[in-house]
N, C-alpha and C positions, 0 to 999 in steps of 0.2 A: 519790467522788459519782459516780453514774451520769449519762450524759448524756441530758439531755432536748433536746425538741425545742427550746428558747429558747437552747440552746447552739449550735447550728447557724446561721452566720452567713455573709450574703453582704458583702464589705467592699470599699472604693473602695482603688484604686489611688492613687499618687501625684496623677495629674491625670486627673479624668474631666469628662463633658461638653466636650471638644475633639475635634479632628479634626485638629491640629496634628501636626506630624511627631513631638515628645516628649511626646504623650499616653501613657497609661499609667505603666509606670515600676514602682517596687518598691510592696510593700506597705505600706498607711499605717495600717490596723487602724481605719478610720471605717467605722461600720457603715451600709449603704446600707437606709434606713428602709423597710419592707414597706408598701408602699400610700400611700406619699409622692409627689404629683405631681413629675415631672420628677427622680427621684434618680438617674437613670443617663443619662438622653437628655435633649436640649433637645427642645422643641416643634417639629413638621414645619412647616417655613414654605411659603409659597407657591412659592419658588424650587426647592425640593425637592419640591413635588408638579410642578412644570413640566418640570424636565430628568430627575428620580429622583436618589436619594441615597443613599449607603452610608455608615452611621459604624459606627465601630468604637471600642469601648471596653473598657477591662481591668478586672476585677474579680476579687476573692478568695474563694474557698469556704474557711473556716475551721470550726475546733470552737474554743470559748473557755473549757474548763474548766480549773479550777486545778490539775488532776492529767494524768496521760496516758494516760487511757482511750482507748480506739481505738475510732473510729468504723468498722466494718469495711463492705469490699466500697462505698464510698464510690462516688456516682455523681451527675452534675448532669445535669439534663435540663430542658426547657421542660414544664413544666406544662401552660401554658395561652397559646394562640395570640393574637396580636393579631385584635381583632375584624374590622377592616378587612383585606379579602383582598389589598387593595395592598401592606400590610405586613408583612414577615416578618422574624422572628429566628432567628437562628442562633449556636450556639457552637463554638470550636474552642480549641485550646491550642498553645501554642508551648513547652510545658514550661521557660520564661524566667521567673524570678521579678525580673528586672530590664529585660526588653527594653521598647522603648517603640513606638508606632504604626508608625512607619517601617518598624521589623523586621518587624512584624505585617503589615503591608500587603505586602511584598515575600514574605513566604511565600505569601499568599495569591496573588499575581500568578504565582508559580513552579507554577501549575497546567499550564502548558504549558513544555517544555523543547525544546532544538535536537534535530533528528532528522536523517535522511539527504538528501543533495544531493540537488534537486530538478533535472529536465531545465529546461535555458534559462539563457541567459548575457545578464545586464544590458548592453543596448545603448549605448556611449557613456559620458557620465557624467551621474549623475543629481544634481543639484546640492541642497544643503542648502534647506529649504523646500517642495520638490517635493513632491506628493501622488499622482504617478502614476510606473508602472515599467513601461518597454519591455523586452522579453525575446525574445532570439532563439533559434529551436528548430527541428528538423527536421519536416517536413509530417506525418510519422508519430506524432510524440511530442506528449503531451496536455498541454495547459495546465493551470494551478490553478484550482479553482473559486472561484465567489463565496462569500464566509464563511470561507474558508480563510486560517488564520494561518502566515505565512512567518517567516524571519529573514535578514534582508539581513546580510552579512559581509562587512568588507573587510580586508584582510590576516589571514588567519585563522592564527591560531598564533603570530604575529608579536606584536613588542612594541607597535606601532602597531593593534592590532586595535581594531576598532569592530564592534557589533553594533546591530541594531534589531529589534524585535518588530513586525510588523504585520499589520493585517486585511484582505485582498481584498474591497474594495466592488463593484469592477464589473470585467467581463472584456470584452474584444473581441479580435479574431484578424482576420490581413488576410495575405494571401499577398503576398511580395516577391520580387523578382528580383534576383539576385548574377551578375554576370558574370566566367566563371571561365574562363580559357583560350580565350577568346571562344566560350563556351558560356552559355546562359541557366540560372542553376540558381534553382528555386522553394527558399524558404524560408517560416517562417513568424514573423511577429512578434506576440507576445502583449501587449496594453497593461492592465496593473491599476490600476485605482483604487484608493487607498489610505486607508485610515482614519485614518492620523496624518502630517504632515510630516515629509519626512526632517529628523534632526536631525545629519545631517555629509553630505558630497558622498560619493558610492561610485561610483566608476569601473569601468566594463564595457569594453568591446571593440568595435571597430567589427565590421561584418557581414563584412568579409575576413579579420579575425583571427579572429573566433570560427568561420569555415568551415574556415579552415586548421588549427585546432585549437590555438590559443595560449591558455595559461592566463589567465584574468581575475582580476583582483586583488579583485573582487566576486563573490562566491556566494550561491545562495539557497539555504537549507536548509528542510526541513520541519520540521513540530513535531511533537513527540508529548507524550500525557499523562503528567505527571510523577505531576500527582496529588498534591503533597507534605504538602496540608494533609487531615485528615478533618474535615467537618462534620457537629454534631449539629442536628437541629432534629425538630420535631413536625407530624403531619398528622392532619386530622380522621378519624376511623374513618368509611367509607363505607358497610359493610355490618354488620348485626348479627353479635356473634361470640356462643357460647355455650360454657358448662363444657365441657372436654374437646376444644374444637377445637383444631388445632396452627396456624392461619392465619387471619390478619384482613387484612381489606383496607382500605387507606388510601386517601385523596383522590390521594395522589401519593408516590412515593417520592425527590422531588427537594425542593429549595427554592430559592426566589431568593436567589442570592448577590449579584447587580449587576444593578439595572435593567435594561432593553433596551425600546427602541422598535422594534416590529416593523412592516416595511413588505412591499409585495407587489412580485415581481420577478419578470416574465415569461422564460420559458425558450421559445425556438422554434425547432423543426425541428432537434434533437439527434439525432444519429444513434446509435439505440438499443444497436445492435451494436458500434458503436463499431470504431475502426481502430488496429491495434498492428502494430509492426514485430518481427517473428519473426526471429530468428537460424535458419538452417538450413545444415547440413553440405553444401560444395560439393565434396569430395572423399573418396573411398572410404575413406583411411586418412590418417594423421598426413603432416605434411611434414617435413622435417628441415632447416633451413636454419642456415649459417654467419654471424655479423656479425663482422667485424673490427674491431680497434680501438676496442670500444667504450667510452666513458668513463661511469663510474658515480658519479653524485652528485644529490643533489637538486635539482640545478638544470636537468640535461640529461635527457632521456628516452631512451627506443628506439622504433621505429617497425616494427613485423614487418611491414607492407606490405599489410595486407588485414586483413576481419574475423576474427574468431576465435571458435570455438566453447568455449563454458565448459567448463572441467574437462576441459582437453586440452593446456595448454601443460605442459611440463619442459624443465629446462635446468639446468647446474651454473655458480653464481656463486662464484667465491673458493673452490672446494671443496666448496659445500654444496648440495645437491640443493633445487631449487625447484620448487614445482609452483602452479596457481592454483585458488583456493578461492572461488567467489562472489563473483569482481573482485577478489580481493586475493594477492598472490603471497607465499606463506609457505616456510620451510625446514622440514627435518622435526622441529623440535621444536615447531613452530606460531607462530614468531615472523614478522608481517608485515613483508617487506622494499619493499613499494611496492604499488602497484596496477596492473591492466590494464584498458583501456576494450575490451570485446567488439568493439564497434561499428567502432573505427578501428584497434583492435589496436594502442593505444599503451601502452606500459610508463612508468610513475613510480615513479622510486626513493623511498624515504624513508630515514632517517638509520640503519637497521637495516642498508641493505644496504651500507655501506661505502662506500669511494672509490677510484677507481683505475682504470687501464686493461686491458681484458681480452678476448678473444676468447670469444664466446657462439655455442654451438650450441644453438638452438632447436627443439624438436618441438612441432609445432600443429596443430589439424584447423581448415583455412580454411573460410570462411564467408562467407555474405551475408545481408543483412535482405530480408524479404520482408512487403509491408504486406499485409494480410487483415483480414475482420472477425472480431473476437474471438468464441470460443464462449463459451458461458454456460451454467450450471448453478445453480439452486434449490433449497435445502434446507431446507424448513419447519421450523422447531424446535416441539414440543410437548412436553406433560409426558412421554410415553410414549419417544421418541426421545431426549430429550435427556441429553447426557453429555458428558465431557472429550474423549474421541476419537471422530475420526470417517474414516472410510475410503470411499474412492469410486474407480472406475476410470473414467479419463477416455477418450471417444472423441469425436473423434478424438484422437490422441496430441498432448499439449502441447509447444509449442517450448521449449529450456531458455531459464530466465529469466524465463518468462513468466507464470506461473501466480500468479494472487493469490486469496487466500483471506480474506475478510472475513467477521465477526460482530459481533452487538451486544451489549453488557452495560450495562445500564441507558442504553440509549440511545447509548450512543458507540460508534462504530466501530470497531474494531481490524482491521487489515489484516496478515497473513503474507504474504510475497513469495518467491517462488522467486529464490534468488541465483544461479543457473546451475549450481551445482554439485549440485542435485537436493535443495538443503537449503531449508525454507520458513522463514524467520525474520520476526520482527516488528522494528521501528525500537527495540523494547525486549524483553528476554529475558521479560519476564514476561506479554508477548502469548502466547506459546505457541510451538511449532515443528512440523516436519512435515517430512517428504520427499514427492517424488516421482518415480518411476521411469520415464523417458524411454522405455524400450523395451516396457515393459505399459501404462502409462497409470496405475498403480495409487498413488492419492494416500492418505496416512496423517498425519494431524494431531492434535495435542493441543494445546487451547485451555487459555489461561491462567485462565479463569473461564468457567464456565458461561453458556453464551449466553443471552438474554433468552425466555422461552417467549413465542411468539406472534411473535417474530420470524424471520427468514431467513438463513442463511448462504449468498453468494454465490461462486461459483468463476466467474472468467473467466480464459481463456488463447488464447494463438494457437497456431492447429494448424500442424502440417508438412504438410498434403495439398495447398496450394496452390504446391508448390516441389519439382523433382525432381532431385536429384545426378545427373549426367552425366559425371564425372570423366573414366569410364571410357572415353571414347571416342576410336578411334584416330583423330589428326588428318593430314593430307595435309602433306608437306614444303611450305615455303614456294615459291610459284610466283610468276613473271612469265607475265602473260598476254598470248599473242601472237594476235590477232584476223586471220583470212585471209577471213572473210566467205564465199569462193565454196569449193566442195569442194576438199580438197586430195587431191593424187595420192599414194596410198599408198607410201611408201620414198623419198620426193622431198625430204623436208623438212630445212633444214640450219639451224644456228645459230651463230653463233661470236659472242666478246666477248673483251674484254680484263678482267684481273684484277690487279691492282697490275703492268701493263704485260706481262703473260704472256697469250697467247692461247688462249681455252679455244674448245672446239667440241661440240658435240651433234647427233645424227643420228637421222635417222627410222629404226627397224629396219622398217618395213612391216607391223608388227603392232600399231600403234596406241602405240609408245612410244618415248622418246628413250633414247639410250644415249651413252657417251662421257662427258664432263665434267657433265651434267646426267640427270637421269629427268625423267619424266613423263607426260603422256598427250596423244594428238592424236586428236580427232576430225574423222575425214577427211569424215564426212557434214556436219557442220555448219561445218565450217572454225573450229577452235577448238585451240588447243594451247596447255597449262598447262607451261612449261618450269621445272623444280625444279634449280637449279644444286645441284652437290655441296658447292660452297663458296660462301659468301655473297658477291655481287656487291659492287663500290662502289656507293654510291648516284649515280643518274643515269646509270648505264653504258647506251650503247649496242649492242643486240643486233640482229647483221645477221642478216637472216633471210631465205631463199632457197629455192626447191622449184617444184613444178609443181602448177597451181589450174586446175579447169574448173568451168563454171556449173553452180551447183546449184538443185534445183527443189522445190516442196515443194507437195503437195497433201492437202485434208483428204476422207476418206474414212468412208463410213458402212457398219457392218457387224454382222450380228447374230448373237451367240456361239451355238455350240452345244458342249455339254458342256465349256465352259471355255475354247475356241479360236474364233479366227476368220479367215479367209480373205479376201485383198484381192488385187484385182488392179487394177495399174496401166494401165488401159485407155485411157490419153489418148496412148499414142505406140504405137511397135512394134519401135523399137530395143531391143537387149538393156541391163538395166541394167549399169551398170560396177561391178565386183565391189570390196569396200572402201568404197563409198560410199553405201549404205543406212542409212537410221537410222528406227526405227518408236517414235511414241509411242502408250501405249494406257492408256485410264483404267481401272483395278481396284477391287474394292473387296470389303470384308468387314462385314458389319450395317452397323454407322453409320459405319466407317472407310473412308476411300476415298482413293486414290492414283493414281500414274501411274509407268507402267513403260516403261525406255526400252533398246531392242535394238537392236545393229547387225550387219550380216552380217559371217560370216567363210567365205571361200571354202573350196569343197572342192575344185571343178574350175572350168573355164571356164564352164559351165552353171547349177552348183547350189553351195548352201553352207546354212550353219546361221547361225541368228539368236542370238545371244547378250547376256547383259546385261554390267554394268561388272565382275562377278565373275569373268567367262569362262562361266559356265552356259547350256547350251543349253535354250531356250524356243522353239525354231521353227525353220523352214526356209525357203528361199528358192530360187525357180527365175528366172535372171538371163534366160534366154530368154522364157519365156510371162510375165516381169514379175508373178509371183504369191508372194504370202508367205502363210505359216499359221505364226500363233503362238498358246502356251498360255501368256499372261504370269502371273507371279506376283512378289510380293514381301513381304517379312517384315517387319512393322511391329509395334517394341516401343512399348507405350502403356500410361498408366496409367489403371486403371477405377476408378471410384467405387463403393464398397461398400456398400450400406444397413445401419444398425446402428438396430433400432428398440427401444425400450423404452416402458414403459407410463407413463401420464402420470395420477396422482392428485388434482393440485391441491394442495390444502393437507391432503387428508386421508390418512389410514396405509394403509386398504385398498382394495382396488378394491370392496368392498361399499359401502364410505361413499362412495366416487368415484362409484358407478352412481346411489345415491340421488339424489345430488346432480348426476346427469347430467353428469359430468366426466370418465369414463372414456376416454381419449384415447391418443396415442402421441406421442412426441418423436422425431424422424427425424434421425440424425448420419451421417456419411460417414467412410470409411478407405480409404485408396490401396490397390489391388491391381496388381501389374504383371502385363500379359498380352503374349504374344507370337502377334501374329494372323498367317495369311497371306490377303494379298489378291489374288484371283484373279478371272477372269471366271464362275466356277461360277453364282454367283447374280444373275449380268446375264441378262434375259431378252429386255430390249429391245435396240434398236441402238445402237451406240457410235459415236463418232466417232473415228479415229484420224487423227494426223497421220504422214506420209511424207516423209522429203527422200531425194534420191537425184541420181545423176546418167547419163545414159543418152547421153552422146556422150564417145566414147573420146578426141576430140582434146582435148589440154590445153596450156596455154600455160606459160611459165618465167615466174618472179615474184620479185621481188625487194624488201626493206623493210626498214625500221631502227624498232625499238622503243624508247623510253626507259625504261630500267627506273626511273621515282621511288619506286615502292612495290612491296612483297611482299606476296601476299596467301595466305590459307588460309581453308579453311572447318570450322565447329566442329563444325556440327550438321548435316552430310550424313545425309541418310535420317529426318531427324526434322521433324516440322511445330510444335515448341513453341518458344516465344520464350525466347530467352535471358534470365534473372534480371540484371538492373542489379547490377555491383559483384562479381558472382561469379566473373568470370573473371581466371586467373592462369596464365601459361604461361612457359615458357623456349624460348629460340634463342638456340643458340649459347651464350656466357656471359652472356647478357643475360636479366634477368627483365622481365616485362610486367605489367602491373596495369589492372584495369579500374577507371575512374572516371567514372561520368554519360555513357557511351558514347566516352570517349577512352581509350587506352592510354597509359599512362606507364612509361617504360622506368627499371628500376634506382633504384625510390624510395629515398632516403635513409633510412638507419636512425636517425638524429638529428632532421630535421626531417619526414618524410615525404614531402617533395616529391619527383618525379620529372621526367623529361624528357619532353617531348611527343612520342610516337613512333607515332603512328597512332590509328585508330578502328575501333568494332566496329559492324556493324548487329546490333542484337538481334533481329529480324526474321527474317533469314534465316541467322544465323550467320557470315559474313564479315568476316574481319579484313584491314584493309589495314595493315602496317607501313611506316612510312617512315623509322626509323633502326634499323640495326643492327650487330652485328661486322662488319665487311668481312674475309671471309677466313675466318670460323668455319664449322663444320659446320653443314650444313641438318639441323638434328636437333630440331623443334620438339616439346615435350612438354607437353601439358594436365595441369596441376597441380590446377585446380579450375575447376569449371563445374555451374552449377545452372539448370535451366529452370524456366518459369514457366508452371503449368497453370491452369486457369478456375477461376473462384471457385466455392464451394461454394452452395449453396442450402439452406433451412432451413424449418421449420415451427415453431421458437418464439425468443423472445427474453427473456432474464432480465437486469436491469439496476437498479441503484440511482443515483437520480437525484441528481445535485450539490450539491442543495441539498435540505433539510429543514426543517420539514415541508413539504408540498405543500397548497395549498388544495384542498378535497373538490369532485370533479366539474370541475376545472380541465383533467383530463388528456385527451387525443387523441393516439391515435398511429395510423399509417398504413403499409402497407407494399404493394408493388407484387409482385403475384401473377407465378410465371414463365410460366403459360399467357396472362397478359394482364388488366390490370385492376386497380384499387385497393382494398385493403382499408381502411377505416377503423375505430376501435375506442376506444369511449368507456366507461369503468368506471362503474358506478351510486355512489350517495354513499356506499354501505358498501366499496365497492373492487371488488365481486364483476365479473366479466366472464362473461358466459352471452350472446353472441350467435349471429347466423345463422353466424358464419364466425371463432369466436374463443370461446376458455376462458382464465379465469385468473384474477388478483385482483392487485390494487394497495393495497399498503398506504399512505395518505397521509402517517400522522403518520411513519412511519420511511423512506419514499420508496423502498421497494423493491417490484418485480412480477414477475410472470411472465405471458407471452403465448403462448399455443399455437393455430395457426391451424387450423382443422379445420372440416369440413361435417359435419352429424348426417345420418348416411342410413341409413333403415330398410329393413331387408333382409325381403325379400319370395319367395316360390317362383319369381316371375318374374324377379326379376333376383339371386337369391343365384350362381348358376353365374358371371354377370358380374363380382360383387363378388369371390366367391373366386380369380378368375383375377387380379386386379390385383396387384402387386408388394408393395403396403403391406398386404396384408390378414393379420392375425394371428388366429386362431381365438379366442384367449383375451381379444382384446379385444371380442368381442361382447357385449352384455349385454341383458337383459329390463326392459324399463319402460314402464308404462302400457298393459300386454297388447301390447307390439310389441317385436321383435328389432332392436337397434340396432349400430351401429358408427359410430366418427368417420374418416371419409377425410380426411387430411393436405391441408392447402393448402400447398403450397411456396412461398415468395415469396426475394425477394433480399436478402441481408440488407442489404448496405447502403441500400437504399431503405427499411428500418425507422427512422422518424422518428417524434418524440412533440415535443409541446409540453405545458406546464403552467404554473401560475402557482406558484412558491415563496415562503415567507415569508422576509424577509431582517431583518436587525437594524442598525437605524441607530447608529454609533457615538459614543457620548458623550464629551465633554471630561472629561479625567480630572481636571482641576482643579474642575469641578462635580460630579463623580460622586463624587469621594473615593479612586477605584481607577483605575489604568488596566484597562481592559476586554479589552485587545488579547489577553493571554496568558491570557482566561479563556474557558469555553464560551460561545459563538456567544449563544446565549440566556439567558446570565447564571444557568442553573440548573446546581446539581451535587447528587450524590447524597446520601443523608442515610442511607441503610440498608446495609449491606455484610455478607457472610456470615462469619461467626465473631464477630460483633461483638455487643453487648448492647444488644437493643431493650424499651422499656417499652411497655405498653397500660394505660392510667390513666384511670378515669372520676371524673369529681368531681360531688360532688351537694351539695345543700343540704337541711336538715330544721330546720323551726322547732318548737324547744321548746315544750311545752302551757304550761309555767310557768317559774318560776327559784326552786326552793325549796330551801334549804341542806341540803347530805347527801344530796339525792334523785340517785337513779342512772336515767340517761335511756338507754333502747335505740335504737340507729339502725337504719335499715333494713336495715342491712348490715354483715357482720362480715368480720374480717379485714382492717381499713381499714389504711392507712398513713400517712394523716396526717389531722389534723382540727384545726380552731380555731372557737371560738366568736367570734361578733361581735354586737353590739345592733342595734336598730331602724335607727340611724343610719350602719351598717358599722364603728363602732368597735370595735376588738378587745378581747376581754376580756383582763386579764392572765393569763397561762398558770399563774400561781399561786394562781389562783382555782378552777381544776377538775383534775381528772384524767380522762386517757382510757385506756380499756382497749381497746388496738388489736387484740387476737385475738377479742373479743366484741363489738365495735363498742360500747362504752358510754361516756356520758359523765357524771362523779360530779363534782356542785359540792360545794365544801368545805362542812366545817360550818360554816364562820362567813361563808358567801359573803353578803353584802349587793348590790343593787343599785347602789347609791351614785350616781354621775353619769352610769351607762350608763342606756339605754331600751331598756324591754321593747318586745316579746317577744326573746327571744335565738335565734340560729340556728347550727345546728352545719354548718359547711361542712366536707367531709370527702373523700376520694379514698379509692379501693380500687384496686391495681394488681397485675399480672403483669409480672415480670423474665423474660426468656427469652434463650439464645444463638440469633441468627439462623442459620438453616439455609439459607435461598434467598429471594431477592428476584427478584420479576417487576415489567416496566415497566408491568402493569397495576394496580400498587400492592399486590398481595399479598405479604406479609410472611410466612414460615415459620418456626417456633420449633422447635425440640429437644424442645420438652415440652409437655404441653396445658394451655389457660386454666384457671384455678380459678374464675372468675366470669363471670357473664354481662356483656356489653356492648352498651351503645345508640349508635347513632350520634350522637343527639341531644345526648350529654354526654360523649363519649369522644375521647381522642385516640391516636394511635399514635407514638413517639418513639424517637429513638435517644439513648443516653445517654452522655456523655461519663464515661469510667470512670479515676477516682481512684486505688483502691484503698484500703487501710487509711491513716485518718488518725490519726496521733498523733505527738507531738512526741517526740524523742530526738535522742542526739548520735552522731558515730561517728567513725570515723580519727584517734584520739589517738595522736601522736606527740610527739616532742621531736627539737630540731637543734640544733647549736651556735649560729649565728648567723643573724639573720633578716634575708633578702634580698630582701623584698619580693615575692616571684614565691609564688603562691597555688597550688602543687602540692599534691596530696592523698598525695605520698612523702616522706618525710624527704631533706633534702640535708644534705652535708656528713658529716663523721665521726660516730661515737657520742660520747655525753657521759653521765657519770656520773649527773647529776642526771636525777629523772623524777616523774611523778605516778603515784600508786597508785589507778587508778579499778577496779580490782577489788574492792578493798575500800571506796574512797569513790567510787562513780561520781559524775558531774555530774548535778545535778539539773535537770530542765528541766520546764515544763509547757505543756500546750497554750495557753493564754493567754498566755504570757509569750515562749514561743520562737518565732524566726522562722528562714527558709531563708538560712544565713549559714556564712561559714568564718571562724574566730576566730582570732587568734595572741596570747597570751600573751607578751610580750617585757619580757625582765627588765633593768632599768635600775642595778640593784646584786644582791646576794646573797637579798633578802628581798622587793624592790619588781619591779612588774612593771606594764606598762602594756599595755589591752586594745585591739585593732585588729580591724575587722573589714574583710572585703574590699569590701562595697558600702557598712556603717555607719560606715567610717571609724574614727579613732581618739576612746575614750569618753573622757570628762571623769572620771570614776571611776575611779582607779587600784587595785590592788591590792597585797596583801602576804600572804606565806606565814604570817603568823601570824594571819590573821581569815580568815573565809568571805568570799567573794566574788562577791558577786550584784547585777550592774549592773540597773538597773531599766529596762524599756522604756516609754519615756514615754507610748506611744500606750494600754497596756494596763493600766499600772500594776500588772505583775508583772514579776519578773524573768525576762533575758534566759537565764539560766541560773544555777546556784550551784556555785561551784567549793569543796568543803570545805577548811578549813584543815588538815586531818589527814592530807590526799592527799599532801602536798607533802613530798619527800624533799629532802636535803641537797645541798648541793654547786652549787648554782645560782649563775651567774655573768654580768656584765652581756653583754648579746647574746643569751645562751642564750632559746631559745624554745618554747614548748610549744603545739602546735597541734591544733584539733578542728572537726569541724563539727557544726552544729547544724541539725535537721530542723524544721522548723515544723509546725503542724497545719493547715495550710493549701496552697491549689493555684491557680495564676495561671489565669484562663480568660479569653479574649478574647468580646465579645459583639458579634454584628453586628445592626445594625437596617437592613434596606432598603427604600426607598421607591421604587416604581414610578411612572411617569408617571400622576398619575390626580386625581380628586377625591376629597376626603375621605368617606367613607361614615359615620362616627360625630364625635360632637363630641368626646369622650376616650376614648382609647383607652390598654390596657396590655398586657404580656404578663406570664406570672411564670415565673420561673426557681426550680427547688427543689432543694436540697441533701437526698439521703436516702441513708439506710445502717442497719446492722445494729449491735446493740450487745450486749456481754454480758448477759444475763440475771441480773436478781438474785433469788438462793434466797428 
C-alpha cells in the first residue's frame, strides 16, 4: 500500500522528558501523539525562566507501513516555532540509534576545539578552585580579550595531561619590573577572570624562569570553531516573497542554542592602531655559525643566540637538510623535526629529530624586534566585490610574520595569519589560505567561505619602515681611551704596556696615528688618543703614557657664509698658531638635515697648511702667521626619507561617483622608506653661523707622563649616523668571541643549550658607543659587526581601521580621539547608524560587528583664489577633486600620531551560567549562545501555514482550498479535535479536500477547518547575516510574513527498511564486525533466491547474528537488542516479533538455508530501519512567559511513488 500522511510518525526514544545523562537511547516505537500537552518536554519552570535552560530530548522519525515502500528525500524541519520569542527549538542528529544525552551533550559542546598556543605563560601555580589566571608576557604582546575561550593544558601530550576549557570574563593588565643582571626589565602581567573554577592545579613558571625561556608545564591555547554539530531550525519570514524570487529574508539566520545573560562592559582608552613587535633583519646577508657537540633530544634545545628572520634557517642534521617553515623545522620530506622561536632564536627538537651528539653549521638571517603602530586596511564586502579570492598590495611593506587577514562568515570571525614563511594560514585549513610577498607587498588570499555581505575584511600588519638594517657599517678596532686634556705636541706621544709579561710599545708618527704594537688615532688639538692594540691586552692593564703637551685654547666665533665657505680670523692674539694643533667645528645643513664637520690642520710649511677631515680630504686652508682659517666644509649623510603613497578612499562605496554623492571621496596616506645620500654644506646657509676653534699658539711645551688603567675596550657602531640603535639588534665578534645585545648589556659567547652568556659590557643605544669588559686576551683586535639595525621615527597616518575585542557594541557608545601632528586633538563620535561625517573625519562603524574605519580629513572648497595654493600642496591629487552642490571640493588629509588614536565604547558581554542549571557547559559554545541554521549547499524550506473554514461538511463533497500544490493538510473540528485521516482524502496537487461518501460528523463539532501548508524546498546558494537566504531555484508560491517561516531541513534521505551485509563465518566471537572472520565454511544462506523479508513497521537499525547451536537450530542475537527468546530452525520460517510494533523484525525463509551447518556457525546480517534518530533542543532564555500555553511543531516530509 502507498505511504499516507498517517504513516509518517515521530516516535519516542527509550527515555524522554528527562535531562539526565542517560536520556535518549534506543528506538522505542512509542508514538509521540500530535497536539498532546507535554508530549516531549516538561513544562517550563520558574527556575528555567530565571536562569535559562537547555533541554535535550531524543526522538525518531519513522515510516510505519507494513511494506518497504520508500519515503523519498525525507526531511525533518520545524514547521511552527514557539510563540514565545524567548523559547527556541532546534534539531540536530548524531546519526546514532543508541547514544544517550551525555553523548549528544558532548557533541554540542565540541563547537570549539583546541587551537594554536597563545602568547603568555601562567605565573606560578594556579590552584584548584581559583577563578582567575595571571599570565606573563612581553610588553609588545597582546593579551586575550573579554569573551575569548581558551584552553589551559598541563603536561600536554603526556600521560598526566589535564585540560580545561575556560571563558575569559574580565581582563586587566599592569606593568611589572624584573631585575636581570642588575638591570630593570619591564614585562606585562595580564590577569584574566574566568567563567569557571579550575578543576585541577595548573603549574606555571616564576617571572625569572619565564624570562629566561624555560618551558612551562602549563600552556594556554586558543580555541577554534570546530562546529561539529549542524543545527536545524526555522525563523519567521521578514519580508514578503513572490513567485520567481530566488531570495527570501528571514528574521535571523541564527537560533538560540543556549541562553545567555547580556551585560554591558566598558572599554576605555584602547589603542585603535595597536602596537605590534615586528621582526626586522639586522644583517645584509645570512650568518653561518658552527655549534659543536650539540645534544639532540626532546629535552634539550639549542639557542642560536639572537632573534632570527623567518624563512632563513638552514642546516644539516644527521645527514638530512633542514629548513624552517612558519616556525617549524622540516626536512626535505616535509617531516617536522622541531620548532624555532624566531623571537629568541630557540630551537626545540621533537621525536622525529632523532637523538645523539653532533656538530651543526647553521645559516640564518639575524633579526631584532621593533615595536611600532600596526598598519591597517579595511575592505568592505558587498554583493559586487564578494568572492573567494582577494588580492591587495600593502604599503608599507609588512614585516614577516605580522600580517593578519580576518573576515566574517555568519558573524563568526575567521583569521588567517602569516606564519613567517610568506604563507597565510588559519588555525584550521578550512578557514582558507594565502600568501604575502615581503618584497612587493602583494597579498593573495583564498577564503574558506564567502564573507558576509555587509561585513568587512580587516588587514593588519607591522611595517618595516621604523627600522633600518645597518650591518654594513665598518667599525673601528677596539681601543683604550687616553685622555690628555691639553693639546698634544705632534710626534711626541708614546705608550707602552705588558701583554702576558711581554713589553708592547706604540708611538706617535706625527701624522695623528699610532704605529708599532698598536694603531689608532691621536687628536692633537683636543688632546685625546684612541689606542688600538694589535693584540688584545690583559684586563686591567696599566698603559704608561709619555709625551709633550701645551695649553689648549677654545673660542666661539660667528661668520657669515659666502658661496659655501667661511673665513674666520683668530684676532684674540698675535702669536702664530702652532701647526698640528688647530681644529675647527662648523655646522652644515641640507634641507631639513643638519650636522657638524670637524676639520684639523695639516701643515704645508711653517706659515701655511690645509684643513682636512678625518678621511684626509682637504676642505680649506690655514695661515698660521695671520691666524686666518678659510673652509668650505661638506659632509655626506646617508638618510632614510619617507615617501608618501596616496590612494583614494571611497568609504563603503564601490565607485568614486557613489563616494562623491555621499561626500566621502578622500585619500588615505601611507609611507614607504627611500634611501638618500645627501651632502651637507654651507651653500644653503645665508645667515651667520657659530663655529668652534681649538688651537695652541704657544710653542713652549712640557713633558708629561701618565698611566691609564685599561678596564674596558671601546668602539663606535654608528659613527656618522644620528639614528638610535634598535635594542637587541647588535651582534659582533672580537677575536674568537661572540657578543650579543640584550636590553643594553653585551653578553659574551651565549650558551647553545641555555642561551645564557657572560655579562661582558654595555652599549649606549643613543650614540652607538660600546664598552667591552671581557675579551680574549692576546686575540686579534679584529671586530666584525655581524648584525645591527637602527630605529627611525614613528610614522604618521590619516586613517585607522580596527575591530573591537568585544561585539556587539552598544549603538552611539563609541568615541574616538587622536592627536594631530600639527597640534590639537580630534574627537569623533559616530551617529546611531554608525556613519561618520564630521568636520574632520569620514568613516563608518558597524556596531553589531564591532569594526570601523576612520579617515581624518578637512573638506576644503576650491576657489580661484586658493586653487594655486592648494595645487602646490604635496597631498594634492587632481583626481580627488569633485563637484557637489555647485562647488568644487577636495579633502585635505589631517595627519595624526598613530599611538595617540584611542577609542572608548560600551560592549555587550555575556554572564556565564552554571552548567548544572543550564543543562550544558557554555564555555565551548558561542559567547552569545547562537548558532547558524543556514549553510550554503544545504536544504532550506519556505513554508506558509494557512487555515480555511469549510462552509459545510457534506459527505462526498469536494472542497477547493485557496491554494494549490500544497504539501500538508489536516482537518480539525471547532474544538481543535483532529478529524481521522480515513474520513477524507486530500488532493495535494490541486489543493482539494474530499469528505468520504460515508462521512458523518459523529462526536466532532462543526464547523470543520482545513489547516494546510504549501512549501518550496531549495538548495541554499548564499546566506547573509542580514537574514537573506538565496536558493538555486525560484519560489513557486507567494509568501506573506504573517504566516510564513523559513527553515533549514535536516536531510534524512530515502527512508525504507532493508537488510544488508549478509555473510557467514565458522564461529561466533561476539565481535560485531561487518566483515567475516575466520575461515570459509560450506554452509550458507541463499538470499539471492530467498531474500530476508523486512517491513518499515517491524524492522529496526540493528546488527543480527544467527548462531547455530546444532545442525538445524540457531539462536538470534542483536548487537543492542540482545539474545531473543525465540529460537529458530532451518525447517521453518523464522520471524521474531517486534513487541513494540507487533510486526516481525524480519523474516528468514526456511528454503534459504543450505546444509552443512554446525554448532557455532554464524550467519550475520544488518537490518536498516525506516526510522532516523533526531535530537530536539528546547532553549529557554532568562525571561517572563509571554503566553499561557505554548508549542512548536516538527514535521517529517518526503515524496512517494505516485500510484498510476
